[in-house]
C-alpha positions as CSV (number, residue, x, y, z in Angstrom):
1,X,102.4,76.2,82.6
2,X,104.8,75.0,79.9
3,X,105.4,71.2,80.0
4,X,108.9,70.2,81.0
5,X,111.0,67.3,79.8
6,X,113.6,65.7,82.1
7,X,116.5,63.9,80.7
8,X,118.5,61.7,83.1
9,X,122.1,61.2,82.1
10,X,124.0,58.5,83.9
11,X,127.8,58.8,83.7
12,X,130.0,56.8,86.2
13,X,126.9,55.5,88.0
14,X,126.0,59.1,88.9
15,X,122.6,60.0,87.3
16,X,122.0,63.7,86.7
17,X,118.6,65.1,85.8
18,X,118.5,67.8,83.1
19,X,115.0,69.5,83.1
20,X,113.9,72.0,80.4
21,X,110.7,73.5,79.1
22,X,112.3,73.9,75.7
23,X,111.3,70.9,73.5
24,X,114.0,71.6,71.0
25,X,116.7,71.6,73.6
26,X,115.2,68.4,75.2
27,X,115.5,66.7,71.8
28,X,119.1,67.9,71.4
29,X,120.0,66.6,74.9
30,X,118.4,63.2,74.2
31,X,120.4,62.8,71.0
32,X,123.6,64.0,72.5
33,X,123.5,61.6,75.5
34,X,121.4,58.8,73.9
35,X,123.5,55.9,75.1
36,X,123.6,57.3,78.7
37,X,119.9,58.0,79.3
38,X,118.5,56.3,82.4
39,X,114.9,57.6,82.7
40,X,114.1,55.2,85.6
41,X,117.3,56.1,87.7
42,X,116.9,58.2,90.8
43,X,118.9,61.4,90.1
44,X,121.8,62.2,92.3
45,X,121.6,65.9,91.1
46,X,119.1,68.0,89.2
47,X,119.6,71.0,86.9
48,X,116.9,73.2,85.5
49,X,117.9,74.5,82.1
50,X,116.6,77.6,80.4
51,X,117.5,78.7,76.9
52,X,119.0,82.1,75.9
53,X,117.2,83.4,72.8
54,X,119.6,83.6,69.8
55,X,118.9,87.3,69.3
56,X,119.6,88.1,73.0
57,X,122.6,90.2,73.9
58,X,123.8,88.2,76.9
59,X,127.5,89.0,77.4
60,X,130.6,88.0,75.4
61,X,130.1,84.8,73.4
62,X,133.9,84.3,73.4
63,X,134.2,84.6,77.2
64,X,136.6,82.0,78.7
65,X,135.4,79.4,81.2
66,X,135.3,80.5,84.9
67,X,134.6,78.1,87.7
68,X,134.5,79.4,91.3
69,X,133.1,78.6,94.7
70,X,131.1,81.3,96.6
71,X,129.4,80.6,99.9
72,X,129.2,76.9,99.2
73,X,127.8,77.4,95.7
74,X,129.7,76.6,92.6
75,X,129.3,79.3,89.9
76,X,130.2,78.4,86.3
77,X,130.2,80.7,83.3
78,X,131.4,80.7,79.7
79,X,130.4,82.6,76.6
80,X,127.6,80.2,75.9
81,X,126.2,79.5,79.4
82,X,125.8,80.6,83.0
83,X,125.3,78.0,85.7
84,X,125.1,77.5,89.4
85,X,125.3,74.3,91.5
86,X,124.7,73.7,95.2
87,X,126.3,70.4,96.3
88,X,124.3,70.4,99.5
89,X,120.8,70.6,98.0
90,X,122.0,68.7,94.9
91,X,120.3,71.2,92.7
92,X,121.4,73.8,90.2
93,X,120.4,75.7,87.1
94,X,121.9,76.4,83.6
95,X,121.1,79.3,81.4
96,X,122.5,78.5,78.0
97,X,122.5,78.8,74.2
98,X,120.5,76.2,72.2
99,X,123.4,73.8,71.9
100,X,124.4,70.4,73.4
101,X,127.9,71.7,74.3
102,X,126.9,73.9,77.2
103,X,125.1,71.1,79.2
104,X,127.9,68.8,78.1
105,X,130.5,71.2,79.6
106,X,128.5,71.7,82.8
107,X,128.3,67.9,83.3
108,X,132.1,67.5,82.8
109,X,132.8,70.3,85.3
110,X,130.4,68.9,87.9
111,X,131.9,65.4,87.6
112,X,135.4,66.7,88.0
113,X,134.3,68.4,91.3
114,X,132.6,65.2,92.5
115,X,135.5,62.9,91.6
116,X,138.1,65.1,93.1
117,X,136.9,64.1,96.6
118,X,136.1,60.4,95.7
119,X,139.6,59.1,94.6
120,X,138.7,59.8,90.9
121,X,139.2,62.1,88.0
122,X,138.4,62.8,84.4
123,X,141.4,62.2,82.2
124,X,142.2,63.5,78.7
125,X,142.5,59.9,77.5
126,X,140.8,57.3,75.3
127,X,139.9,54.1,77.0
128,X,139.1,50.6,75.7
129,X,137.9,47.4,77.4
130,X,139.2,44.1,76.2
131,X,138.9,40.7,78.0
132,X,137.1,42.4,80.9
133,X,139.9,44.9,81.6
134,X,140.2,48.6,80.8
135,X,143.2,50.2,79.2
136,X,143.8,54.0,79.3
137,X,145.7,55.9,76.6
138,X,146.7,59.4,77.4
139,X,148.8,62.2,76.0
140,X,148.6,65.7,74.5
141,X,146.5,66.5,71.5
142,X,147.8,64.6,68.5
143,X,149.5,61.8,70.5
144,X,147.2,59.2,69.1
145,X,144.3,58.7,71.6
146,X,141.6,58.6,68.9
147,X,143.8,56.6,66.5
148,X,144.5,53.8,69.0
149,X,140.8,53.6,69.9
150,X,139.9,53.4,66.2
151,X,142.4,50.6,65.7
152,X,141.0,48.6,68.6
153,X,140.2,44.9,67.6
154,X,136.6,43.8,67.0
155,X,136.5,42.1,70.5
156,X,137.2,45.4,72.2
157,X,134.7,48.0,73.4
158,X,135.6,51.7,73.3
159,X,134.6,53.6,76.4
160,X,135.7,56.9,75.0
161,X,138.1,58.4,72.5
162,X,138.5,61.7,74.4
163,X,137.6,61.9,78.1
164,X,138.0,58.9,80.4
165,X,136.1,58.6,83.7
166,X,138.1,56.9,86.5
167,X,137.2,56.3,90.1
168,X,138.5,54.1,92.9
169,X,135.9,51.4,93.9
170,X,137.0,49.3,96.9
171,X,140.6,48.2,96.3
172,X,140.8,48.9,92.5
173,X,140.3,51.7,90.0
174,X,137.4,51.4,87.6
175,X,137.0,53.1,84.1
176,X,133.5,54.0,82.9
177,X,132.2,54.8,79.5
178,X,131.4,58.5,78.8
179,X,129.4,60.5,76.3
180,X,132.2,63.0,76.1
181,X,133.3,62.2,72.6
182,X,136.2,63.5,70.5
183,X,137.0,63.0,66.9
184,X,135.0,59.8,66.6
185,X,132.0,62.1,67.2
186,X,130.1,59.4,69.0
187,X,129.5,58.4,72.6
188,X,131.4,55.6,74.3
189,X,129.6,52.6,75.6
190,X,127.9,52.8,79.1
191,X,129.9,50.0,80.7
192,X,132.7,49.8,83.2
193,X,135.8,47.6,83.9
194,X,138.8,47.5,86.2
195,X,141.8,49.5,84.9
196,X,144.6,47.2,83.9
197,X,147.1,49.7,82.7
198,X,147.8,53.3,81.8
199,X,149.7,54.1,78.6
200,X,151.5,57.4,77.8
201,X,151.3,57.7,74.0
202,X,153.9,58.7,71.4
203,X,154.6,58.0,67.7
204,X,157.2,55.6,66.4
205,X,157.8,53.5,63.3
206,X,157.6,50.3,65.3
207,X,155.7,49.6,68.6
208,X,157.7,50.4,71.7
209,X,156.2,49.3,75.1
210,X,158.3,50.0,78.2
211,X,157.4,50.5,81.9
212,X,157.3,53.9,83.5
213,X,158.3,54.8,87.0
214,X,155.6,55.8,89.4
215,X,156.8,59.4,89.6
216,X,156.7,59.6,85.8
217,X,153.2,58.2,85.7
218,X,152.1,60.8,88.3
219,X,153.6,63.6,86.1
220,X,151.7,62.3,83.1
221,X,148.5,62.0,85.0
222,X,148.7,65.6,86.4
223,X,149.4,67.0,82.9
224,X,146.2,65.3,81.5
225,X,143.7,65.3,84.4
226,X,140.8,67.7,83.7
227,X,140.1,70.2,86.4
228,X,138.6,73.6,86.0
229,X,138.5,75.1,89.5
230,X,141.2,77.1,91.1
231,X,140.8,75.3,94.4
232,X,143.9,74.4,96.4
233,X,142.2,71.8,98.6
234,X,140.7,69.9,95.7
235,X,143.9,70.2,93.8
236,X,145.7,68.4,96.7
237,X,143.1,65.7,96.6
238,X,143.8,65.2,92.9
239,X,147.5,64.9,93.5
240,X,146.9,62.4,96.2
241,X,144.7,60.4,93.9
242,X,147.2,60.5,91.1
243,X,149.9,59.2,93.4
244,X,147.6,56.4,94.7
245,X,146.6,55.5,91.1
246,X,150.2,55.3,90.0
247,X,151.0,53.0,92.9
248,X,148.0,50.7,92.1
249,X,148.0,50.6,88.3
250,X,151.0,49.8,86.1
251,X,152.0,52.5,83.6
252,X,153.9,52.3,80.3
253,X,155.2,54.4,77.5
254,X,153.6,53.2,74.3
255,X,155.1,54.5,71.0
256,X,153.3,53.2,67.9
257,X,152.6,53.6,64.2
258,X,149.0,54.0,63.1
259,X,148.3,50.4,62.3
260,X,146.7,47.5,64.2
261,X,150.1,45.9,65.1
262,X,150.1,48.1,68.2
263,X,147.3,46.0,69.8
264,X,149.5,42.9,69.8
265,X,151.6,44.6,72.5
266,X,148.7,45.5,74.7
267,X,147.9,42.6,77.0
């Protein structure tokens, strides 16, 4: 029997075991998630991964992502992978190309499904911890999420420059580091902190920092929350969470130029 390697990836205090008999893929996964490996953690979920040979004719490589629920099982597919996940047994499988991006995508999707019922979400946002508090910076592509993370002062810790992980814990929202990197091409740090503020980003010659109404904050959140399943019930949960978050966390419009002055306005 071929020896298997299990890589335990802990994001948001939810360890997920990825088990494969392919040593090359195991090395790829260990490198991709290196800051988030927790080999001693008890996995909350387990995926068995097999590799599609490069010369295999296995469907359309350009196929768009599909996420659907059938009989209690979640079925996921894209041009580079097929996957199935059973939330009740906490097990699933992935059949994928030899690439870190397929497993990365499956993890993102599974976390969005978990968070949607737990007062949480993945947000298209960078996030930075400073003085023990987390700041979220969201907006469409090109709004400056990576730039503001890159400009963060030396006493700040970048949780992510691309996908922020947010969940309500007790009476506050917490932000967690993620391995879901963007242009910085590196993982965030595996720490967490309470969320102090949400910023909707825009460009301007001089920094502009002004409060947003709760309704506007909800609109910004719903435009930038990641969710891949066409599931009305879970979508309602997300809307409820966005409203709750907007009522609990102050939100601001932050327009800035790409220089370090912007951080003098973020307190």
